[in-house]
Backbone and ligand atoms as CSV (ligand in chain L), in Angstrom:
chain,resi,resn,atom,element,x,y,z
A,1,MET,N,N,-49.403,9.797,-1.341
A,1,MET,CA,C,-48.222,10.003,-1.214
A,1,MET,C,C,-47.675,10.453,-2.679
A,2,THR,N,N,-46.902,11.576,-2.659
A,2,THR,CA,C,-46.461,11.992,-4.004
A,2,THR,C,C,-45.587,11.268,-4.611
A,3,ARG,N,N,-45.306,11.472,-5.981
A,3,ARG,CA,C,-44.203,10.839,-6.576
A,3,ARG,C,C,-42.980,11.214,-6.029
A,4,LEU,N,N,-42.754,12.337,-5.612
A,4,LEU,CA,C,-41.623,12.893,-5.050
A,4,LEU,C,C,-41.192,12.019,-3.783
A,5,GLU,N,N,-42.337,12.132,-2.704
A,5,GLU,CA,C,-42.125,11.394,-1.555
A,5,GLU,C,C,-41.827,9.941,-1.682
A,6,THR,N,N,-42.368,9.188,-2.691
A,6,THR,CA,C,-42.147,7.718,-2.930
A,6,THR,C,C,-40.630,7.777,-3.311
A,7,ALA,N,N,-40.085,8.506,-4.270
A,7,ALA,CA,C,-38.878,8.319,-4.830
A,7,ALA,C,C,-37.900,8.480,-3.577
A,8,ASP,N,N,-38.226,9.502,-2.796
A,8,ASP,CA,C,-37.293,9.922,-1.504
A,8,ASP,C,C,-37.154,8.670,-0.697
A,9,ARG,N,N,-38.333,7.885,-0.314
A,9,ARG,CA,C,-38.414,6.769,0.538
A,9,ARG,C,C,-37.729,5.796,-0.108
A,10,ALA,N,N,-37.743,5.415,-1.142
A,10,ALA,CA,C,-37.092,4.402,-1.951
A,10,ALA,C,C,-35.632,4.590,-1.897
A,11,ALA,N,N,-35.161,5.843,-2.144
A,11,ALA,CA,C,-33.643,6.308,-2.002
A,11,ALA,C,C,-33.197,6.125,-0.535
A,12,GLN,N,N,-33.835,6.212,0.422
A,12,GLN,CA,C,-33.547,6.104,1.946
A,12,GLN,C,C,-33.436,4.554,2.255
A,13,ALA,N,N,-34.241,3.758,1.744
A,13,ALA,CA,C,-34.416,2.477,1.880
A,13,ALA,C,C,-33.237,1.602,1.365
A,14,LYS,N,N,-32.700,2.113,0.120
A,14,LYS,CA,C,-31.670,1.133,-0.388
A,14,LYS,C,C,-30.517,2.148,-0.934
A,15,PRO,N,N,-29.270,2.045,-0.155
A,15,PRO,CA,C,-28.172,2.799,-0.519
A,15,PRO,C,C,-27.663,2.543,-2.003
A,16,ALA,N,N,-27.283,3.711,-2.721
A,16,ALA,CA,C,-26.821,3.459,-3.950
A,16,ALA,C,C,-25.531,2.608,-3.893
A,17,PRO,N,N,-25.434,1.830,-5.123
A,17,PRO,CA,C,-24.362,0.877,-5.292
A,17,PRO,C,C,-22.904,1.677,-4.867
A,18,GLN,N,N,-22.746,2.865,-5.383
A,18,GLN,CA,C,-21.452,3.545,-5.193
A,18,GLN,C,C,-21.356,3.594,-3.616
A,19,ALA,N,N,-22.326,4.055,-2.998
A,19,ALA,CA,C,-22.237,4.203,-1.440
A,19,ALA,C,C,-21.833,2.899,-0.643
A,20,GLN,N,N,-22.445,1.851,-1.376
A,20,GLN,CA,C,-22.277,0.456,-0.706
A,20,GLN,C,C,-20.800,0.076,-0.868
A,21,ARG,N,N,-20.352,0.401,-2.161
A,21,ARG,CA,C,-18.940,0.085,-2.497
A,21,ARG,C,C,-17.910,0.752,-1.417
A,22,ARG,N,N,-18.205,2.014,-1.105
A,22,ARG,CA,C,-17.275,2.776,-0.290
A,22,ARG,C,C,-17.285,2.419,1.009
A,23,CYS,N,N,-18.266,1.510,1.499
A,23,CYS,CA,C,-18.261,1.191,3.061
A,23,CYS,C,C,-17.084,0.215,3.295
A,24,MET,N,N,-16.537,-0.527,2.283
A,24,MET,CA,C,-15.459,-1.631,2.601
A,24,MET,C,C,-14.148,-0.715,2.637
A,25,ASN,N,N,-13.650,-0.774,3.788
A,25,ASN,CA,C,-12.143,-0.123,3.946
A,25,ASN,C,C,-11.040,-1.103,3.748
A,26,ARG,N,N,-9.802,-0.680,3.925
A,26,ARG,CA,C,-8.668,-1.529,3.522
A,26,ARG,C,C,-8.736,-2.841,4.530
A,27,ARG,N,N,-9.078,-2.543,5.889
A,27,ARG,CA,C,-9.086,-3.775,6.890
A,27,ARG,C,C,-9.866,-4.610,6.517
A,28,ASP,N,N,-11.106,-4.301,6.151
A,28,ASP,CA,C,-12.070,-5.422,5.749
A,28,ASP,C,C,-11.737,-5.878,4.666
A,29,PHE,N,N,-11.114,-5.396,3.583
A,29,PHE,CA,C,-10.765,-6.069,2.344
A,29,PHE,C,C,-9.634,-7.111,2.859
A,30,LEU,N,N,-8.826,-6.709,3.483
A,30,LEU,CA,C,-7.718,-7.596,3.985
A,30,LEU,C,C,-8.153,-8.851,4.586
A,31,ILE,N,N,-9.317,-8.483,5.528
A,31,ILE,CA,C,-9.891,-9.768,6.279
A,31,ILE,C,C,-10.407,-10.765,5.316
A,32,LEU,N,N,-11.080,-10.083,4.271
A,32,LEU,CA,C,-11.999,-11.020,3.159
A,32,LEU,C,C,-10.755,-11.722,2.626
A,33,GLY,N,N,-9.597,-11.064,2.079
A,33,GLY,CA,C,-8.531,-11.545,1.467
A,33,GLY,C,C,-8.111,-12.828,2.017
A,34,GLY,N,N,-8.226,-12.807,3.806
A,34,GLY,CA,C,-7.787,-13.869,4.434
A,34,GLY,C,C,-8.498,-15.199,4.559
A,35,THR,N,N,-9.744,-15.022,3.673
A,35,THR,CA,C,-10.473,-16.236,3.716
A,35,THR,C,C,-10.522,-16.775,2.112
A,36,ALA,N,N,-9.844,-16.219,1.229
A,36,ALA,CA,C,-9.742,-16.480,-0.106
A,36,ALA,C,C,-8.300,-17.087,-0.368
A,37,VAL,N,N,-8.214,-17.815,-1.559
A,37,VAL,CA,C,-6.952,-18.034,-2.002
A,37,VAL,C,C,-6.260,-16.857,-2.681
A,38,THR,N,N,-7.015,-16.154,-3.557
A,38,THR,CA,C,-6.240,-14.869,-4.123
A,38,THR,C,C,-7.389,-14.078,-4.513
A,39,VAL,N,N,-7.264,-12.821,-4.315
A,39,VAL,CA,C,-8.173,-11.701,-4.476
A,39,VAL,C,C,-7.631,-10.701,-5.297
A,40,LEU,N,N,-7.986,-9.991,-6.208
A,40,LEU,CA,C,-7.699,-8.970,-7.098
A,40,LEU,C,C,-8.623,-7.953,-7.038
A,41,ALA,N,N,-8.349,-6.720,-6.682
A,41,ALA,CA,C,-9.295,-5.644,-6.642
A,41,ALA,C,C,-8.541,-4.322,-6.756
A,42,THR,N,N,-9.403,-3.173,-6.924
A,42,THR,CA,C,-8.696,-2.030,-6.966
A,42,THR,C,C,-8.730,-1.365,-5.717
A,43,PHE,N,N,-7.504,-0.769,-5.141
A,43,PHE,CA,C,-7.392,-0.084,-4.088
A,43,PHE,C,C,-7.238,1.378,-4.453
A,44,GLY,N,N,-7.717,2.268,-3.708
A,44,GLY,CA,C,-7.736,3.759,-4.002
A,44,GLY,C,C,-8.543,4.128,-5.291
A,45,GLU,N,N,-8.434,5.513,-5.596
A,45,GLU,CA,C,-9.238,6.105,-6.735
A,45,GLU,C,C,-8.316,6.589,-7.545
A,46,GLY,N,N,-8.804,6.754,-8.820
A,46,GLY,CA,C,-8.229,7.451,-9.956
A,46,GLY,C,C,-6.870,7.088,-10.223
A,47,ALA,N,N,-6.092,8.000,-10.327
A,47,ALA,CA,C,-4.804,8.082,-10.641
A,47,ALA,C,C,-3.963,7.109,-9.678
A,48,PHE,N,N,-4.381,7.084,-8.369
A,48,PHE,CA,C,-3.780,6.771,-7.108
A,48,PHE,C,C,-4.036,5.026,-7.015
A,49,ALA,N,N,-5.052,4.571,-7.931
A,49,ALA,CA,C,-5.563,3.361,-7.735
A,49,ALA,C,C,-4.229,2.311,-7.703
A,50,GLN,N,N,-4.352,1.441,-6.904
A,50,GLN,CA,C,-3.283,0.209,-6.800
A,50,GLN,C,C,-4.103,-1.192,-6.496
A,51,GLN,N,N,-3.534,-2.122,-7.227
A,51,GLN,CA,C,-4.239,-3.411,-6.920
A,51,GLN,C,C,-3.706,-4.001,-5.792
A,52,LEU,N,N,-4.735,-4.317,-4.908
A,52,LEU,CA,C,-4.441,-5.196,-3.683
A,52,LEU,C,C,-4.557,-6.726,-3.947
A,53,VAL,N,N,-3.386,-7.292,-3.862
A,53,VAL,CA,C,-3.326,-8.828,-4.091
A,53,VAL,C,C,-3.068,-9.494,-2.774
A,54,THR,N,N,-3.932,-10.100,-2.165
A,54,THR,CA,C,-3.733,-10.743,-0.967
A,54,THR,C,C,-4.118,-12.226,-1.116
A,55,SER,N,N,-3.549,-13.017,-0.070
A,55,SER,CA,C,-3.794,-14.484,-0.082
A,55,SER,C,C,-3.521,-14.768,1.316
A,56,SER,N,N,-4.171,-14.581,2.412
A,56,SER,CA,C,-3.817,-15.151,3.698
A,56,SER,C,C,-2.408,-14.471,4.065
A,57,TYR,N,N,-2.103,-13.510,3.809
A,57,TYR,CA,C,-0.721,-13.241,4.235
A,57,TYR,C,C,-0.306,-13.233,5.639
A,58,ALA,N,N,0.918,-13.614,5.951
A,58,ALA,CA,C,1.502,-13.700,7.207
A,58,ALA,C,C,1.317,-12.282,7.866
A,59,ARG,N,N,1.362,-12.382,9.178
A,59,ARG,CA,C,1.537,-10.961,9.941
A,59,ARG,C,C,2.819,-11.205,10.555
A,60,LYS,N,N,3.644,-10.054,10.231
A,60,LYS,CA,C,4.843,-10.098,10.807
A,60,LYS,C,C,5.196,-8.610,11.428
A,61,VAL,N,N,5.888,-8.550,12.620
A,61,VAL,CA,C,6.384,-7.370,13.259
A,61,VAL,C,C,7.792,-6.806,12.508
A,62,VAL,N,N,7.731,-5.721,11.808
A,62,VAL,CA,C,8.730,-5.281,10.928
A,62,VAL,C,C,9.526,-4.193,11.319
A,63,GLY,N,N,9.226,-3.564,12.434
A,63,GLY,CA,C,9.667,-2.481,13.073
A,63,GLY,C,C,8.897,-1.942,14.176
A,64,LYS,N,N,9.727,-0.705,14.860
A,64,LYS,CA,C,8.961,-0.270,16.024
A,64,LYS,C,C,8.791,1.242,15.711
A,65,VAL,N,N,7.783,1.878,16.099
A,65,VAL,CA,C,7.488,3.393,15.901
A,65,VAL,C,C,8.521,4.146,16.499
A,66,SER,N,N,8.839,3.699,17.874
A,66,SER,CA,C,9.899,4.574,18.499
A,66,SER,C,C,11.139,4.418,18.029
A,67,GLU,N,N,11.661,3.672,17.083
A,67,GLU,CA,C,12.856,3.528,16.586
A,67,GLU,C,C,12.820,4.219,15.093
A,68,LEU,N,N,11.669,4.859,14.614
A,68,LEU,CA,C,11.812,5.550,13.434
A,68,LEU,C,C,11.890,7.151,13.695
A,69,GLU,N,N,12.484,7.729,12.708
A,69,GLU,CA,C,12.688,9.060,12.741
A,69,GLU,C,C,11.985,9.803,11.660
A,70,LYS,N,N,11.123,10.838,11.845
A,70,LYS,CA,C,10.492,11.620,10.821
A,70,LYS,C,C,11.448,12.117,9.883
A,71,GLY,N,N,11.296,11.617,8.846
A,71,GLY,CA,C,12.178,12.167,7.458
A,71,GLY,C,C,13.459,11.474,7.697
A,72,GLY,N,N,13.545,10.430,8.331
A,72,GLY,CA,C,14.992,9.869,8.583
A,72,GLY,C,C,15.266,8.626,7.558
A,73,ALA,N,N,16.217,8.083,7.924
A,73,ALA,CA,C,16.472,7.014,6.841
A,73,ALA,C,C,15.548,5.797,6.869
A,74,ALA,N,N,15.597,4.958,5.518
A,74,ALA,CA,C,14.720,3.900,5.176
A,74,ALA,C,C,15.291,2.621,5.907
A,75,VAL,N,N,14.504,1.982,6.358
A,75,VAL,CA,C,14.768,0.859,7.133
A,75,VAL,C,C,14.252,-0.520,6.540
A,76,PRO,N,N,15.440,-1.515,5.859
A,76,PRO,CA,C,15.048,-2.512,5.003
A,76,PRO,C,C,14.564,-3.483,5.913
A,77,PHE,N,N,13.475,-4.201,5.488
A,77,PHE,CA,C,12.857,-5.561,6.062
A,77,PHE,C,C,12.545,-6.476,4.998
A,78,ASN,N,N,12.365,-7.720,5.528
A,78,ASN,CA,C,12.045,-8.763,4.330
A,78,ASN,C,C,10.579,-9.104,4.955
A,79,TYR,N,N,9.567,-9.268,3.797
A,79,TYR,CA,C,8.183,-9.529,3.984
A,79,TYR,C,C,7.603,-9.738,2.452
A,80,PRO,N,N,6.661,-10.689,2.366
A,80,PRO,CA,C,6.105,-11.744,3.097
A,80,PRO,C,C,7.136,-12.960,3.347
A,81,THR,N,N,8.361,-12.942,2.540
A,81,THR,CA,C,9.082,-14.104,2.685
A,81,THR,C,C,10.506,-13.366,2.838
A,82,ASP,N,N,11.459,-14.427,3.228
A,82,ASP,CA,C,12.804,-13.580,3.532
A,82,ASP,C,C,13.707,-13.238,2.434
A,83,ASP,N,N,13.150,-13.562,0.964
A,83,ASP,CA,C,13.943,-12.889,-0.156
A,83,ASP,C,C,13.466,-11.842,-0.685
A,84,ILE,N,N,12.240,-11.325,-0.092
A,84,ILE,CA,C,11.753,-10.068,-0.621
A,84,ILE,C,C,11.823,-9.006,0.410
A,85,GLU,N,N,12.544,-8.074,-0.175
A,85,GLU,CA,C,13.147,-6.829,0.616
A,85,GLU,C,C,12.160,-5.664,0.367
A,86,ASN,N,N,11.885,-4.861,1.270
A,86,ASN,CA,C,11.080,-3.747,1.225
A,86,ASN,C,C,11.793,-2.584,2.316
A,87,LEU,N,N,11.389,-1.526,2.218
A,87,LEU,CA,C,11.748,-0.412,3.001
A,87,LEU,C,C,10.612,0.073,4.012
A,88,LEU,N,N,10.929,0.499,5.139
A,88,LEU,CA,C,9.912,1.075,6.004
A,88,LEU,C,C,10.530,2.612,6.262
A,89,VAL,N,N,9.559,3.514,6.001
A,89,VAL,CA,C,9.909,4.812,6.178
A,89,VAL,C,C,8.788,5.726,7.054
A,90,MET,N,N,9.158,6.605,7.776
A,90,MET,CA,C,8.453,7.635,8.248
A,90,MET,C,C,8.509,8.890,7.638
A,91,LEU,N,N,7.710,9.320,6.809
A,91,LEU,CA,C,7.618,10.551,6.051
A,91,LEU,C,C,7.474,11.897,6.749
A,92,ASN,N,N,7.520,12.865,6.213
A,92,ASN,CA,C,7.585,14.142,6.821
A,92,ASN,C,C,5.972,14.556,6.581
A,93,GLU,N,N,5.321,13.643,5.836
A,93,GLU,CA,C,3.716,14.198,5.571
A,93,GLU,C,C,3.156,13.065,5.621
A,94,GLU,N,N,1.670,13.093,5.656
A,94,GLU,CA,C,0.726,12.066,5.687
A,94,GLU,C,C,0.633,11.358,4.279
A,95,ALA,N,N,0.481,9.973,4.440
A,95,ALA,CA,C,0.618,9.203,2.967
A,95,ALA,C,C,-0.656,8.370,3.010
A,96,GLY,N,N,-0.932,7.925,1.763
A,96,GLY,CA,C,-2.026,6.851,1.686
A,96,GLY,C,C,-1.760,5.746,2.413
A,97,ALA,N,N,-2.550,5.032,3.045
A,97,ALA,CA,C,-2.354,3.764,3.756
A,97,ALA,C,C,-1.361,3.928,4.842
A,98,GLY,N,N,-1.090,5.228,5.200
A,98,GLY,CA,C,0.104,5.352,6.422
A,98,GLY,C,C,-0.564,5.216,7.678
A,99,VAL,N,N,0.312,4.602,8.672
A,99,VAL,CA,C,-0.181,4.359,9.810
A,99,VAL,C,C,0.515,5.343,10.952
A,100,GLY,N,N,0.228,5.326,12.321
A,100,GLY,CA,C,0.933,6.302,13.140
A,100,GLY,C,C,0.033,7.253,13.284
A,101,GLU,N,N,0.334,7.924,14.362
A,101,GLU,CA,C,-0.564,9.195,14.867
A,101,GLU,C,C,-0.614,10.106,13.698
A,102,GLU,N,N,0.360,10.221,12.911
A,102,GLU,CA,C,0.508,11.303,11.636
A,102,GLU,C,C,0.149,10.545,10.328
A,103,ARG,N,N,-0.223,9.515,10.277
A,103,ARG,CA,C,-0.323,8.401,9.183
A,103,ARG,C,C,0.733,8.576,8.228
A,104,ASN,N,N,1.908,8.591,8.638
A,104,ASN,CA,C,3.048,8.980,7.790
A,104,ASN,C,C,3.981,7.749,7.702
A,105,ILE,N,N,3.695,6.623,8.566
A,105,ILE,CA,C,4.537,5.540,8.365
A,105,ILE,C,C,4.217,4.455,7.177
A,106,VAL,N,N,5.064,4.196,6.094
A,106,VAL,CA,C,4.409,3.395,5.029
A,106,VAL,C,C,5.817,2.418,4.709
A,107,ALA,N,N,5.468,1.475,3.985
A,107,ALA,CA,C,6.395,0.586,3.454
A,107,ALA,C,C,6.380,0.255,2.004
A,108,PHE,N,N,7.289,-0.041,1.306
A,108,PHE,CA,C,7.385,-0.421,-0.117
A,108,PHE,C,C,8.466,-1.391,-0.516
A,109,ASN,N,N,8.006,-2.248,-1.635
A,109,ASN,CA,C,9.142,-3.089,-2.175
A,109,ASN,C,C,10.279,-2.386,-2.692
A,110,THR,N,N,11.469,-2.888,-2.802
A,110,THR,CA,C,12.507,-2.267,-3.267
A,110,THR,C,C,12.961,-2.623,-4.584
A,111,VAL,N,N,12.065,-3.382,-5.354
A,111,VAL,CA,C,12.561,-3.815,-6.596
A,111,VAL,C,C,11.532,-3.054,-7.893
A,112,CYS,N,N,12.061,-2.458,-8.555
A,112,CYS,CA,C,11.218,-1.491,-9.454
A,112,CYS,C,C,10.249,-2.324,-10.486
A,113,PRO,N,N,9.059,-1.869,-10.468
A,113,PRO,CA,C,8.006,-2.751,-11.277
A,113,PRO,C,C,8.243,-2.703,-12.856
A,114,HIS,N,N,9.163,-1.796,-13.268
A,114,HIS,CA,C,9.397,-1.811,-14.661
A,114,HIS,C,C,10.364,-2.876,-15.103
A,115,MET,N,N,11.504,-2.937,-14.804
A,115,MET,CA,C,12.439,-4.301,-15.273
A,115,MET,C,C,13.079,-4.677,-14.060
A,116,GLY,N,N,12.717,-4.541,-12.962
A,116,GLY,CA,C,13.359,-5.142,-11.805
A,116,GLY,C,C,14.538,-4.477,-11.238
A,117,GLY,N,N,14.663,-3.255,-11.464
A,117,GLY,CA,C,15.891,-2.531,-10.897
A,117,GLY,C,C,15.818,-2.548,-9.479
A,118,TYR,N,N,16.894,-2.574,-8.669
A,118,TYR,CA,C,17.009,-2.624,-7.135
A,118,TYR,C,C,17.018,-1.233,-6.695
A,119,MET,N,N,16.092,-0.700,-5.787
A,119,MET,CA,C,16.300,0.466,-5.369
A,119,MET,C,C,16.472,0.346,-3.792
A,120,GLU,N,N,17.802,0.684,-3.526
A,120,GLU,CA,C,18.177,0.440,-2.047
A,120,GLU,C,C,17.905,1.553,-1.097
A,121,ALA,N,N,18.069,1.357,0.114
A,121,ALA,CA,C,17.558,2.436,1.132
A,121,ALA,C,C,18.072,3.770,0.993
A,122,GLY,N,N,19.296,4.054,0.251
A,122,GLY,CA,C,19.802,5.271,0.090
A,122,GLY,C,C,19.207,6.053,-1.090
A,123,LEU,N,N,18.208,5.375,-1.990
A,123,LEU,CA,C,17.615,6.286,-2.786
A,123,LEU,C,C,16.052,6.740,-2.388
A,124,PHE,N,N,15.761,6.602,-1.079
A,124,PHE,CA,C,14.929,7.268,-0.351
A,124,PHE,C,C,15.266,8.771,-0.141
A,125,ARG,N,N,14.316,9.680,-0.549
A,125,ARG,CA,C,14.232,11.164,-0.528
A,125,ARG,C,C,13.425,11.674,0.326
A,126,PRO,N,N,13.734,11.817,1.654
A,126,PRO,CA,C,12.677,12.135,2.524
A,126,PRO,C,C,12.162,13.596,2.249
A,127,ASP,N,N,13.028,14.279,1.642
A,127,ASP,CA,C,12.760,15.904,1.385
A,127,ASP,C,C,11.613,15.864,0.491
A,128,HIS,N,N,11.430,14.841,-0.468
A,128,HIS,CA,C,10.455,14.817,-1.513
A,128,HIS,C,C,9.173,13.724,-1.232
A,129,SER,N,N,9.417,12.867,-0.323
A,129,SER,CA,C,8.819,11.686,-0.113
A,129,SER,C,C,8.831,10.762,-1.260
A,130,VAL,N,N,9.908,10.613,-1.882
A,130,VAL,CA,C,9.919,9.732,-3.076
A,130,VAL,C,C,11.041,8.633,-2.691
A,131,LEU,N,N,11.037,7.452,-3.571
A,131,LEU,CA,C,12.014,6.501,-3.686
A,131,LEU,C,C,12.514,6.552,-5.167
A,132,GLY,N,N,13.700,6.621,-5.452
A,132,GLY,CA,C,14.314,6.513,-6.726
A,132,GLY,C,C,15.313,7.755,-6.950
A,133,PRO,N,N,15.991,7.908,-8.135
A,133,PRO,CA,C,15.491,7.312,-9.186
A,133,PRO,C,C,16.064,5.800,-9.274
A,134,CYS,N,N,15.474,4.878,-9.937
A,134,CYS,CA,C,15.764,3.611,-10.099
A,134,CYS,C,C,17.106,3.670,-10.898
A,135,PRO,N,N,18.207,2.803,-10.660
A,135,PRO,CA,C,19.317,2.918,-11.322
A,135,PRO,C,C,19.324,2.525,-12.771
A,136,LEU,N,N,18.445,1.751,-13.056
A,136,LEU,CA,C,18.383,1.438,-14.494
A,136,LEU,C,C,17.619,2.286,-15.602
A,137,HIS,N,N,16.614,2.768,-15.182
A,137,HIS,CA,C,15.797,3.713,-16.213
A,137,HIS,C,C,15.220,4.936,-15.475
A,138,LEU,N,N,15.747,5.201,-14.307
A,138,LEU,CA,C,15.239,6.554,-13.565
A,138,LEU,C,C,13.990,6.631,-13.268
A,139,SER,N,N,13.202,5.736,-13.039
A,139,SER,CA,C,11.838,5.749,-12.570
A,139,SER,C,C,11.828,6.205,-11.079
A,140,THR,N,N,10.882,7.094,-10.773
A,140,THR,CA,C,10.760,7.530,-9.350
A,140,THR,C,C,9.414,7.369,-8.816
A,141,PHE,N,N,9.230,7.143,-7.667
A,141,PHE,CA,C,8.050,6.723,-6.886
A,141,PHE,C,C,7.743,7.514,-5.674
A,142,ASP,N,N,6.293,7.835,-5.888
A,142,ASP,CA,C,5.591,8.961,-4.622
A,142,ASP,C,C,5.295,8.028,-3.672
A,143,LEU,N,N,5.846,8.244,-2.463
A,143,LEU,CA,C,5.374,7.057,-1.358
A,143,LEU,C,C,4.194,7.649,-0.630
A,144,THR,N,N,3.966,9.051,-0.904
A,144,THR,CA,C,2.680,9.452,-0.199
A,144,THR,C,C,1.286,8.920,-0.916
A,145,LYS,N,N,1.660,8.689,-2.253
A,145,LYS,CA,C,0.451,8.112,-3.033
A,145,LYS,C,C,0.596,6.650,-3.653
A,146,HIS,N,N,0.605,5.876,-2.585
A,146,HIS,CA,C,0.639,4.425,-2.803
A,146,HIS,C,C,1.642,4.041,-3.955
A,147,GLY,N,N,2.849,4.700,-3.867
A,147,GLY,CA,C,3.886,4.476,-4.876
A,147,GLY,C,C,3.881,4.514,-6.261
A,148,MET,N,N,2.975,5.419,-6.502
A,148,MET,CA,C,2.494,6.041,-7.924
A,148,MET,C,C,3.816,6.634,-8.713
A,149,ILE,N,N,4.099,6.215,-9.850
A,149,ILE,CA,C,5.249,6.803,-10.485
A,149,ILE,C,C,5.157,8.444,-10.914
A,150,VAL,N,N,6.112,9.048,-10.502
A,150,VAL,CA,C,6.131,10.496,-10.891
A,150,VAL,C,C,7.118,10.995,-11.957
A,151,SER,N,N,8.098,9.855,-12.333
A,151,SER,CA,C,8.737,10.063,-13.571
A,151,SER,C,C,9.536,8.534,-13.798
A,152,GLY,N,N,9.645,8.673,-15.085
A,152,GLY,CA,C,10.657,7.364,-15.602
A,152,GLY,C,C,9.803,6.633,-16.594
A,153,HIS,N,N,10.274,5.154,-16.671
A,153,HIS,CA,C,9.806,4.305,-17.627
A,153,HIS,C,C,8.577,3.505,-16.963
A,154,ALA,N,N,8.698,3.178,-15.732
A,154,ALA,CA,C,7.645,2.215,-15.040
A,154,ALA,C,C,6.369,2.693,-15.457
A,155,THR,N,N,5.349,1.715,-15.684
A,155,THR,CA,C,3.802,2.068,-15.823
A,155,THR,C,C,2.896,1.517,-14.689
A,156,ALA,N,N,3.606,1.009,-13.711
A,156,ALA,CA,C,3.068,0.408,-12.498
A,156,ALA,C,C,3.494,1.123,-11.326
A,157,SER,N,N,2.649,1.084,-10.409
A,157,SER,CA,C,3.111,1.545,-9.089
A,157,SER,C,C,3.839,0.568,-8.285
A,158,LEU,N,N,4.654,1.069,-7.467
A,158,LEU,CA,C,5.669,0.244,-6.628
A,158,LEU,C,C,4.656,-0.334,-5.495
A,159,PRO,N,N,4.848,-1.862,-5.308
A,159,PRO,CA,C,4.053,-2.472,-4.632
A,159,PRO,C,C,4.252,-2.040,-3.038
A,160,GLN,N,N,3.055,-1.761,-2.298
A,160,GLN,CA,C,3.120,-1.202,-1.124
A,160,GLN,C,C,2.654,-2.229,-0.081
A,161,ILE,N,N,3.363,-2.226,1.039
A,161,ILE,CA,C,3.199,-3.400,2.161
A,161,ILE,C,C,2.016,-2.457,3.105
A,162,ALA,N,N,1.090,-3.332,3.177
A,162,ALA,CA,C,0.005,-2.871,4.026
A,162,ALA,C,C,0.460,-3.057,5.688
A,163,LEU,N,N,0.109,-2.100,6.368
A,163,LEU,CA,C,0.709,-1.899,7.851
A,163,LEU,C,C,-0.509,-1.824,8.783
A,164,GLU,N,N,-0.219,-2.350,10.018
A,164,GLU,CA,C,-1.203,-1.900,11.234
A,164,GLU,C,C,-0.192,-1.660,12.398
A,165,LEU,N,N,-0.585,-0.956,13.211
A,165,LEU,CA,C,0.118,-0.912,14.482
A,165,LEU,C,C,-0.328,-1.786,15.500
A,166,ASP,N,N,0.414,-2.264,16.388
A,166,ASP,CA,C,0.048,-2.956,17.736
A,166,ASP,C,C,0.926,-2.430,18.808
A,167,GLY,N,N,0.475,-1.517,19.555
A,167,GLY,CA,C,1.160,-0.852,20.404
A,167,GLY,C,C,2.335,-0.138,19.563
A,168,ASP,N,N,3.716,-0.203,20.060
A,168,ASP,CA,C,4.730,0.290,19.225
A,168,ASP,C,C,5.201,-0.586,18.122
A,169,ASP,N,N,4.737,-1.722,18.045
A,169,ASP,CA,C,5.039,-2.687,16.938
A,169,ASP,C,C,4.326,-2.231,15.509
A,170,ILE,N,N,5.366,-2.159,14.470
A,170,ILE,CA,C,4.771,-2.051,13.136
A,170,ILE,C,C,4.491,-3.321,12.545
A,171,VAL,N,N,3.283,-3.750,12.195
A,171,VAL,CA,C,2.887,-5.139,11.693
A,171,VAL,C,C,2.771,-5.265,10.168
A,172,ALA,N,N,3.457,-5.820,9.475
A,172,ALA,CA,C,2.958,-6.126,7.999
A,172,ALA,C,C,1.965,-6.932,7.878
A,173,ILE,N,N,0.859,-6.662,7.126
A,173,ILE,CA,C,-0.409,-7.630,7.199
A,173,ILE,C,C,-0.704,-7.902,5.693
A,174,GLY,N,N,-0.124,-7.516,4.745
A,174,GLY,CA,C,-0.539,-7.681,3.453
A,174,GLY,C,C,0.178,-6.821,2.321
A,175,VAL,N,N,-0.134,-6.959,1.098
A,175,VAL,CA,C,0.676,-6.497,0.000
A,175,VAL,C,C,-0.365,-5.830,-0.899
A,176,MET,N,N,-0.159,-4.592,-1.365
A,176,MET,CA,C,-0.926,-3.898,-2.431
A,176,MET,C,C,-0.092,-3.865,-3.786
A,177,GLY,N,N,-0.525,-4.690,-4.596
A,177,GLY,CA,C,0.381,-4.599,-6.106
A,177,GLY,C,C,1.153,-6.029,-6.068
A,178,LEU,N,N,1.503,-6.258,-7.280
A,178,LEU,CA,C,2.142,-7.631,-7.464
A,178,LEU,C,C,3.687,-7.252,-7.472
A,179,PHE,N,N,4.419,-8.130,-7.040
A,179,PHE,CA,C,5.870,-8.001,-6.850
A,179,PHE,C,C,6.351,-8.032,-8.184
A,180,PHE,N,N,7.407,-7.560,-8.656
A,180,PHE,CA,C,7.978,-7.771,-9.903
A,180,PHE,C,C,8.533,-9.235,-9.970
A,181,GLY,N,N,8.356,-9.720,-11.269
A,181,GLY,CA,C,8.773,-11.053,-11.691
A,181,GLY,C,C,7.881,-12.107,-10.986
A,182,HIS,N,N,6.692,-11.788,-10.473
A,182,HIS,CA,C,5.993,-12.749,-9.896
A,182,HIS,C,C,4.489,-12.996,-10.522
A,183,THR,N,N,3.789,-14.023,-10.800
A,183,THR,CA,C,2.463,-14.095,-11.295
A,183,THR,C,C,1.340,-14.020,-10.128
A,184,SER,N,N,1.923,-14.382,-8.969
A,184,SER,CA,C,1.086,-14.137,-7.602
A,184,SER,C,C,2.202,-13.796,-6.843
A,185,ASN,N,N,1.654,-13.046,-5.627
A,185,ASN,CA,C,2.557,-12.958,-4.584
A,185,ASN,C,C,2.725,-13.974,-3.489
A,186,PRO,N,N,3.889,-14.379,-2.996
A,186,PRO,CA,C,4.093,-15.503,-1.973
A,186,PRO,C,C,3.444,-14.821,-0.705
A,187,SER,N,N,2.684,-15.609,-0.047
A,187,SER,CA,C,1.694,-14.949,1.047
A,187,SER,C,C,2.795,-15.026,2.579
A,188,GLY,N,N,3.741,-15.965,2.640
A,188,GLY,CA,C,4.570,-15.989,3.668
A,188,GLY,C,C,3.998,-16.753,4.805
A,189,ALA,N,N,2.810,-17.188,4.661
A,189,ALA,CA,C,2.104,-17.936,5.599
A,189,ALA,C,C,2.329,-19.446,5.722
L,1,FES,S1,S,13.932,-0.970,-13.961
L,1,FES,FE1,FE,13.480,0.688,-12.873
L,1,FES,S2,S,13.138,2.123,-14.472
L,1,FES,FE2,FE,13.516,0.455,-15.577
């Protein structure tokens, strides 16, 4: 066997570490998180990277696909606890971690990660798929790219609520990112 053949066999038998890492998808990670107290990891790649913070989050139905309108108004809901408000939207375009046929249904927290400015549903701009500007220092967040900042003072992305579909039900199953003012996210469980 030539040296080249030996190296080729070895490569086939043992996947590269990078390839192994890519095998874990978001669902696998959330399931893993369900068995741990707290897990911190990076979700996404490059500039779109977002921390997934999970700790046995509650599952909660937060809306129905049939009640959302593409490019329509944002719908507030509370998750994982009753005092944490988020917005559910159906964008005009596909989004990171989006669910639904067009992968365009996403949800984000309403509290700006910069200094806690409140971003109400009326600040959702469906024509640009952004939330903002924040009323305090004008940060604006891209809802197609895991809440990445597109302008303003914030240095962190807006926390994204991980979603799944169960028929027509939209189910919140976790949180990507840390809520403003928290050292760890409440699980709601
Ligand atoms: S609190 Fe939102 S930009 Fe400062």
